[in-house]
N, C-alpha and C positions, 0 to 999 in steps of 0.2 A: 717583642719587637715586630709583632704582625700588625697588619692594618685591615680595616674592612673594606679598603678602596681597592678593587681588582683592576681599575683601569691602567695602574702603572705597572702591573705584573707583565713579565717578559718571558716568552718560551726560552727553555734551556738551548743552548746550542747542540749541533750533533755530537761534538766531543763530549760535552757536558752530560748528554743523555746516557752515553755508554758508561760513563763513571757512575752515575746515578743508579742505574739498572742494576749494575753489580753490587753497589752499596746497599740496595734495598734487598737483594739476596742475603746479605750478611750485616744487617742492621747493627749488630753489637761488635763489629771487627773494626780494628783501625787500619784496615788494608790500604785505605787511600789518604792516610797521615803522611805529610811531607814536611821538611824543615830541617832544622839543626840547630847549632848554637855557636856564638861568636864569643871568644875571650877578649876581655878589654883589660889590659894590665895598667890600670890608672883608675883614679877615683872617678866616680860617675855622679853627676847631678841627676837624681831621679826625676825631678820636676821638668828639667830641661829635656831629659830623654823622652818623657812622657809626650811633651809638645811636639818633639820631632816625629815620634811614631804617629801622632795624629795628622801632622802635616802630610805625611806620606799616603795614609789612609784617604785624605781629603784628594790627593793628587791621583790616586789610582782607583777608579770606581769598581774594579773587579774585587776589591777587599771590602767594598760596601754591600756586597752581595748577601742577601738574606733569602733563604728557600722557604716557599710555603707551598702546601699540598692541597689542591682540590680536586675531587673526584678521582682519586687515585693518581693524579698526574703532578709532578714538581713543577712549579714556575718560580722565577727569582724576581726579587724587587731589589733596587738599588737604593739602600738607606743610608742618606748623607748624615755624618755625625762627627762632631769635633771632640768627642768624649769616649773615643775607642778606649777599651780597658788595658792598662799596663801593670800586670800584677808584679808585685815585689817579694821576694823571698830573702831572708838573712839567715845564712849558716855559718857566719863568722865566729859565732861562740861554740860551734861544735868541735868536738876532738878532732875529727878529720873532715874539715869542710868540703874539701876537694871530692872524696868520694861520697860524700852525702849529696853534694850537687849533682855528680853524675848519676847517682842511684835515684834521685828525684826525677831527673829529666828522662832516663829510661821508662820509669814508672808511669810519667805524664804522658810519653809519647805512645804508649800503648792505650791509652783511653780513648775510645771513639768520640767523635763529635755528636752532639745534639744536632741533628741535621736540619731540623726546621725551626724557624723563629729565631736563629741566633746568627751573629757573624761567624764565620767559618775560619777563625785564626785565634792564636792564643799568643801573646807576647808576655814574656816574663823576664824580668831583671833580678838576677840573683847575685847577691853580695857574698863573696867567699872570703874578702878581706877588706880592709879599708882601701887597698891599691889593686884589687883583683875582682873584677865583676864578670859575670857570665850573661850573655843575651841569649835566651831561649826563645825559639820561634817555631810554632807549629801551624800549618795550614791544612785545610781539605784541599786536595787535588782538583776539586771542583772549581775553585777559583784561582788557581795559580799552578804554574810549574817550575821545574828546577831553575831554568834559566831566569825567570821573573824573580824568584827568591833572591839570587844573586843581586838583581838589580835593586830590590826593595832594602836589602842588607846595604849596599853602598849609598843609596839615598838617605837612609836614617843616618848613616854616619856623617853624610855631607852636612845635612841638616842640623845635626846636633852640634857639629863645629861652628856652623854659622850662628846659631842661636846663643852659643856661649859667648860669642863675640858681639852680637847684636840682638835685641830683645826682639825684633821683627824680621821675618824672612818673606820673601815672595813664593807663594805657593804656585807651582807651575803644573797644571793638569796634563796628564799624558793622555795617550790615545785611548778612546773611550770603548770599554769593552760593552757597554750598553749599546751603543751604536752598532757594534758589530754583531751584537745577539739580535738586535732588531732587523738588520740586513738578513740575516740568516733565517730568521723566522718567516721572511717573505714567501719562502718556499711553500710553507704550510696554507697560505692563502691563495696559491696558484691553481690554475687548471691542470698543471702537470701534477701536482700532489693529489688532487682529486681523482685524476685518472689512475694514478698508481695504486691509490687506496682501494678503488673499485676492482682493479685487476687482482690485487693480492687478496683482498676479501673474498673474492669469488673463487680463486685457485686454491686457497688454503682454508677454505670452508669446511672441507672434509678430511683434514690432514690426518695421515696415518700415525700410528703410536711411534715413538722413536725407537730405533734399533737398538740404542745403547742406553744403559741408565743415565738420568739426568745427573749432572756433576753435583748439583746441590744437595742431592739425596746422600751422597757419600761424604760430604764434607761439612755438613750442616752444623756441627758443634765443634768444629775446628776453629781455633782462634787464628785468624788470618793476618799475622804479623809480618810487615815487610822485612825482607833480609836480602842479602846478596852474597854471592861467593865468587871469589876470584879464580880463574883457571888460566894456566899459561901453555902456549902452544910452542912445540919446538920451532926454532927459528927457521930452519930449513923447510919445514911444513908450510909456515906463515909465508915464507918467499914463494914457495910453489903456488900457493893458493891466490896471492896477489897477482902473480905473473899470469895465472890462468885467466883471473878475472879481467886483467888489463887487455887480454887478446881477444876478448869477446866483443 
């Protein structure tokens, strides 16, 4: 999916660069995989669902991002396509299709993306039974956040419903991430950037050794799988902290 034409390459935004740098430290880690699954308690027309997914990709150019690397630096290309992949898995004949489905999704979510030359999402429709499907979606955080995932899921549902009623729908492009990235990259062409570059190059030319060991050296072989833990605060402590914050 790469191209020899470098004219349409766009710099990563500031937020994207932070994610990219850490992913480069841990290239085989799923640390920036985000997503989830939606249970659909009804029969699903896979062909119509495929069309709905492709309409959403067409509407949202952030989903069209493909990374390419030149000179050690990552750039993004916005690759328009009406043929985004929708994988289909059928576990309906399994002895325990529900657990098979969950196990498959857990395993799939732990697989890191091939960062360059590919779209950074994975859509899979899983058949658990004739009246129960699961839509699994996995994204790289480089192209989306949790709020946007919710919007994508909602929009796919809307378009699927519309397409079931009518074979044609109006594709409505959203705000362009490409335009945002181009605006963000203007800084790199400015005199302010050149001045800052000269300052830091001069002042960090003879940087001292770090006082503490580099974090990467201690966790290089650790599989960085995202997780979370819920903690509860005593109500009186919570009330006191909120009152204290409100008084400041």
